[in-house]
N, C-alpha and C positions, 0 to 999 in steps of 0.2 A: 203170394202176390207176384213173384217172379214168373211162376208157371202161367198165371192168368195173363200177365203182360206179354209173355212169349207167345201164347196162343193168339192173342189179339194181333200182334205184329205178323205172325204167320198167316193169319186170315187176310190181313191187308195185303201182304205180298202175293197171296193167291189171286187177288182180284186186280192187282196193279202190275207187278213185275212179271208174273207168269204170262198174262196175255201179250205183253210186249215180246217176250222170248218166243212165244208161239208164232207171232207175226213174223219175226225175223227168220225163224227156222222154216216155217211153211212157205213163206214167200220165196225164199231161196230154193227150196226143194221143188216147188211147183214150176218155177221158171227155168231153173238150171243156170249155171254161170254164164254161158254164152247168151242165152235168151234174156237174162237179167241185164247184161251189159248192152245188148242190142235195144232193149226197151229204154234204158237210161239215155242212150245216145240217139234215139229216134228223133228226127227233126221236130215232131210235135212236142216231145218232152223237152228238148233244148229250148224251143220257143217259149214253153210254159215256164221253164226255169229262168229264162231271161226276163220274162214278164214279172215273175216273183221278185227277182233281185232288184229290178229297176223301180218297181212300185214301192217295195219295202224300203229301199234306200232313200227314195224321195220322201216317204212318210217320216222316216227317222230324221232326215235332214230338216224337214219342216218343224217337227216337234222340238228338236234341239235348238234351232235358231230362234224359236219363239219362247220355248219353255224356260231357258236360262235367264234371258232378260226379264221375263215376267216374274220369275222367282226373286230376282234382285229388287225389282220395283215394288213388288207386293210385300216383301219381307224386310227390306233394309232401307227404305226411303219413306218420306212423309207424303207419298202419293195419296190424295183423298179417295175415299170410298174403297179402301183396300179390302175390307172384310167382305163386302158384297161382290167385288170383282173376283176375289179368291174363291168364293162359293160358286160363282158362275163358271169359272174356268175348271173347277173340279167336277162339275155336273156330268161330263162325259163318262166318269167312272161308274155312274149309276144307270146310264141309258145306253143300250147296245148300239154298236156302230151301224147296224142295219137301219135303225130309225133315223140317225143322222144322214145316212145315204138317201133315204126316202125324201128327207127335207131338201137335200141338194138336187135331187132329180126334179122336184117341184120348182126349184129356183132356176136351175141352169140346164134344163132340157133344151136342146138347141132350137126346137120348133115351138114348144108351148110353155117354156119356163117363165116364171113370173118376172125374173130379171130381164129375160130376152124380150118380153112384151114391151118393156120400157126402153131397153138399149138397142133393140132391133134383132130380128130373127138370126140365129146362128152366131151372135156375138160371143156367147159363152157356151161351152160344150163340156159337160161333166162326164160324158161317155168316152173315156180315154184313160190311158195309163196315168196321165197327170191328174185326172179327176179322182182315180182310185187313191193315188198318193196323197192328194189334198184331203180327202174325206178321212182316210185312216190316220193321217198326220194330226188332224184336228181332234179325232177321237182318242189318240194316244198322247196328246199333249200333257195330261196330268202325270204320266209316267216319267216325264222329265222334270216338270215343274215342282212336283211335290217332294221328291228326294233332294233336289237342289235347295228348296226352301228349308227343308229339315236341317241340312248342313249349315245353311246361313244362319239359322236361329240358334245354333249351338256352338258357334266359334268363340273361342276364348277372347274376350275383349282386350286382353293384354297384348295380343298380337297386333291389333290395330293401333293400340296406344304406342307400341314400339315404333311402328311405321311413322306415326305422326311426330314422335320425338325426333326421328332422323330427318324430318323436313318434308315428308310427303303430304300433299294436300288431301282434302276429303275424297275427291274423285279417284286420285291415284291410289290412295289407301284402300278404297273399295275394290278397285280392280286388282291390286296386288295381293290382297289378303282374302277377303270373303269370296270374291268371284273365282280366284285361282283355286281356293280350297274346294269350292262347290263344283268346279269343272269336271272332276272325275265322276262325281255322282250324276251329273247331267249327262255325261257321255255314256255311262252305264245305263241310264234310263233310256237314252236314244237307242242303244243296242236292244233293249227290251221292246221298244217300239218297232224296231225292225222285225223282231220275232213275232210280235203281235200282228203286224201287217202281213207277214209271210204265212201265218196260220189262219188268217181271215178267209171266210168263204163268201158270205152274203154280199159284201161290197164289191169284190172282184167279179162276182157272178152278175150282179145287176149292171155294173158299169163297164165291164170288160167283154163279156160274151157278145153283147149286141153292139159294141163299138165298131166304128169303121175307120181303119181295119180293127179286127178284134184284138183284145189284149188278154190272152190266156195266162193263167197262173197254175201252179202245181195243184192247188186245192180245187180249182174248177176242172182241171183235167182228171183228177182223181174221181171227182163226182161224175163226170161223164163216163168213166170206166165202170163205176158202180151201177149206172143205169143199164148196163149190158147184162145185168143179172149175175148169177153165181159164177159164170165164166169170167166176168170182169173183176171179181173180188181179188184175185191173186195179182192181176195187173195193177189194180189200185194199191194192193199191199206193197208191191215192189216199188211203185212210185212214192208211196208214203215213206219208204226208207230214205229217199232223197231228202224229204222234208225233215225227217228225224235227224239226219246227219247235219243239215243246216242248223237245226235248233241246238244241237250239241256244240257246234262250233261257235255260234253266237253267244250261248250261255258261258262258254269258257272265256270268250273275249270279254264279256260283261264282268265276269268274276275277276279277271285280270285287271280291268280298269278300276274296279272297286278296291282291290288290294293296293294298287299303285297310288290311290288317293287317300289312303288312311292317314289320319292325323288326330291329335288329341282334341276331342270335342267335349264340351261341358254340358251339364244339365242341372236343373234345379230352379227353385223359385227366385234365387238371388241373382240369376244370370240376367244382365241388362245390356242390350245391344244399343249402340249409338246409331241413330237414323241419319241418313244422308239428306240434308236439306236441299231440295230441288230448286228453290228460289223461283226465278222467272220461268223455268221450264215446268213448274208444277202443274199448271193448268193445261198447257199443250200436251204434256205426256198423259195426263188424266184423260183428256179427250181421245188421244190416240189409243190408249189401252181400252177405254170404253167402246170405241169404234171396233176394235179387234174382237171384243166380247160380243158385240152386236153381230158381227159377221160370222164368227165361228160357233156361237152358242144360240143367240136369240133368233137370228134369221131362219136357220133350218127348222127350229121348232115352230115358229110362226107359220112357215110354209106348210108344214104338216097339218097345222090347225086349219089353215085356209083350204087346203086340199080336202080335208074332212068335211068342210061345209060347202064344197063346190058341187054343182050338178053338170051333166054333159051340155046343158044349154047355156052354161056360163053364169048362172045365177047362184045365189048363196042361200042355203037353208040348213037347219039342224034337224029337219024332220026325219031324215034317214038314219040319224044316230040311233034312235030307238029300234029301228028295223035291224040294223047291223048288230047291235049289242044284244038284241033279243033273239037273233037267229040261232036255231038249235046247234048248228055247227060251231058258232062262236062260243055258246055256252058250254058245249062239250070240251072244246079246246081250252077254254078258261078254267074249267073244273079240273082237267088233267094237269094243266100247268100249275095251278095253285096247289093241288095235292102233292105233285112231285117236287115242286120247289120248296114247300113247307117241310116235306119229309127229308129232302136233301139238306135243308138248313138245320133241321133238328139233329140229323145224323152227323153233319160236319161239326156242329157245336159240341155235341156230346163226345164224339171221338176225339176232337181236338183237345178237349179238356182232359180226357183219359190219357192221351199221348203226352201232354204237357206234364201231367202228374207222374207218368212213368219216368220221364227225363229227370224230374226233381228227385226221384227215389233211386234211380239207377242210371248213371251216365252212359254206359255202354248201350243198354236197351233204349234209352231215351234218344241217343243219336241215331240208332237204327230206325226208330219210329219217326223221328223228324225227317230223315232222308226219304223214307217211304211215303210220307205225307206230302213232301215238297215236290218230288220230281214229276208227278203227273201234271201239276200246274204248269211246269215248264215245257211239257211235251205238247206239240200242236194238237188241237182238238181232233183234227182229221185223223192223225196217227192213232190217238187213243181210241177213237171210235172203230177204226178198222181192226185194231188189235183186239178189242172186245168182240167184234164180229167173228174174227178168226178163231178166238179161243172158245166162244160159246155158240158157234154155228150149229152144233149138235147138242142134244141133251146129254148131260153128264150123270152117270149112275154110280152111286157109291153103295156097296154092300157091306153091312156090318154083321159080323159073327154068323154069316150065312143064314141069317134069320129074317132080316128086314133090309130094305134098300131105300136110299134117299136119291131122288131124281131132281137134278137142278136143270130146269128148262127155262132159259132166259131168252133164247132166240125168238124174234118176232113178238116181243112183249115190251111194254113200257118199263118193266123192271130193269131192263138192260140200260135204258136211258137214265134211270134213277141211280144205278150203280156208277155210271159214267160221271154224272154230276157230282156225286159224293167224292169219288176219287179225284176228279179234276179240282175241286175247291176245298179239299181237306186242309190245304195249307192255310186257308183263312182261319179256321178254327184253331189249329195248332199254334200259329203265330200269336193270335190274340190271347189265347189262354196262357201261353208261356209268358207273354208280357204282363198279363194280369197277375199271375202267380208271383212274378218277380217283385211286384209292388204290394203284395199282401202283408198285412201286419200279423206276424205269427204270434204275438202276445195274446191276441184275442182267442185263438184256438187253444193256447196253453191255459188260459183262464177258464175256458169251457171244460177242458179236461180236469182241471183242479176241482171244478164244481161238480164233478161226477159224470159228465157227459162222455159217451163212448166215442171212438174215432169217427164213426159215420155222423153221429149227432153233432159233434164238434165241427166237422167239415160243413155240414148243412147250415148250422146256426152262425158260425163265426167266419168261415172262409168263403163260402158260396156267395153271400151278400156282397162281399168286396169284389167279386168277379162279374157282377151284373153288367157293368158298362162294356168291358171287352167282349164278353160272351154275346151280349145283345148286338154289338157291332158286327161280330162274325155272323150271327144269324141273319141280320138284316142284309148285309152285303151278299151273302150266299143266296138268299131268297130273291133279291132283286136281279142278281146276275143270271140265275137259272130261269126266272119267270118267262123271259123272252129269248133265251139262248137259242142260237140257230145252228152252228156248225155241227155239234154233236147230235142235235135233234133231227136235222135233215137226213142224217145217215142212219140213225138208230130207231126212229119212230116207225113202227110197222105200217104197212099199207092199210088204209081205212081208218086210221087213228090220227088225231091231231093234237098238237100243243100250240100255244100261241105263236112260237117261233116259226113252225112249219106253216101255220095258217097265214101269218103275215107274209112269208116268203111266196106262197102260192098266189095270194091275192095281188101282191105287188108285181110279181113277175108275169103272171099269165091272165089273171081274171079281172080284178076290180081295184085299182089303186086307191080310189076314193074310200072304199070300204076298209082297205088296209090302213089308210090314214086315220079313220075313225078309231080303230083298235089301237093304233100306235099312240094317238092323241090321248085316249083314255088311260093308257099305261103311263104316259108321261105325267099326266095329272095325278095318278096314283103315286108315282115316285116322288113328285114334289110334295104331296101330302105327307108321305112317310118321313121324308127328310125334314119337312117343316115341324112335324110332331117331335122328332128326335131333337131338333134344335131348341124347341120350346122346353122340353124336359131338361135338357142340359142347362139352359138358361136359368130355370127355376132352381136346379141343384146348385148352380154357381152362386145364386143370390142367398140361398140358405146356408151355404158353406161358411 
């Protein structure tokens, strides 16, 4: 068992850690110390770094300033419609930022945006650094709201009771205990939003490259270097080291915030939190939160739908939906995306379960597996993509016993994208499987063994059914994330091949935004159907429980 676990961990390291080491070594060797420093201090690089820092800081500030109050209102008050509002504000986790950006282009294009047709041409302009920060801040809002809400839901009610005993009113108690304890989680989430925004490519490219003046970022500058061909790969690799350094610093800061805010939190069915009664503010706050959901969630999706039905003449028709969805290129990209996303989701789920079981049996090996599975998710997608390109730019030949050879040829294939997706999202499977195993009732497996079942049969019959929910969640989240993923795809998909992310990027950026909107709208409808089906299944299980 230990030998198999060690081999699996070594294989994972070969496809995650080794490419990053190759990136660092070859980038430094290709450029040289002086050339590397001159590239990092080049005015274009400094301008891109400034654009990354400002837009990422703006996105983090927006997500924090909205996410923490929303968590309090939706988790600890009697605000009406909380369940629907919570679902709405969580939707950006299932829809890529690129689609939200498409919606805001349709709304706030300074010349032809739907809002500017009402407010007057040029009133709103999403093509700017502020526009990038706004779109990414809205897309990253759940990264702040959800962790803060989780803390608020698990605070020991005795702490609030003590504050009330000492004379604090309901509002002061709320601010002094729940909000104060949730603050580190919200701040840590804001740091992750900063990293999420710094690693984004599609939104800065759409809104920054064509802005007046342009707002370059590190990811768009790296992409421009990659367009120069093999000669630009090492410049892009050197620039990606800046992004990697930023990610390490932000993650360390986020971890520090998380540690500083640790406190005793409770869990269990008996935990009951006291809701703050909003009184006369209940209706006005409900209207305000609903209006915010309308602006951040509903309006961009409606704008994408309107764009998908628009014609150049200004009329509306659904006739071209069939043409776009039946186009051979769309079908090919959809087939590639579905196959790769399903394969990635299956691999992430299976490997996540395997690594979680390794940790349960061996703490040392489990920690190594957990670390190897978690770090690629924290690394910006641009860095991971260039590391894989650097490591597998040439075919690798392995000769065994001088009699046969194994050739690993990943360059210019879709398999490299599949590998990147599995490595990037393996943390989903590991985390969900570990949480599921922690809640498994071991007595069922023991009963199966007593009845004569072997270890494998006992696991399949007694343990695996208890893991259906967390494993299904990991599979669904990985599949939806990969289906229209852009940052890795735009760098790793070979010329002449398409996935949905690259097709959307090309249509929106260069060719036909209306056709891009059709594909985006179809994907959103698919996501809503999947989420609705999951909610229905969960509801039926809750009724029968």
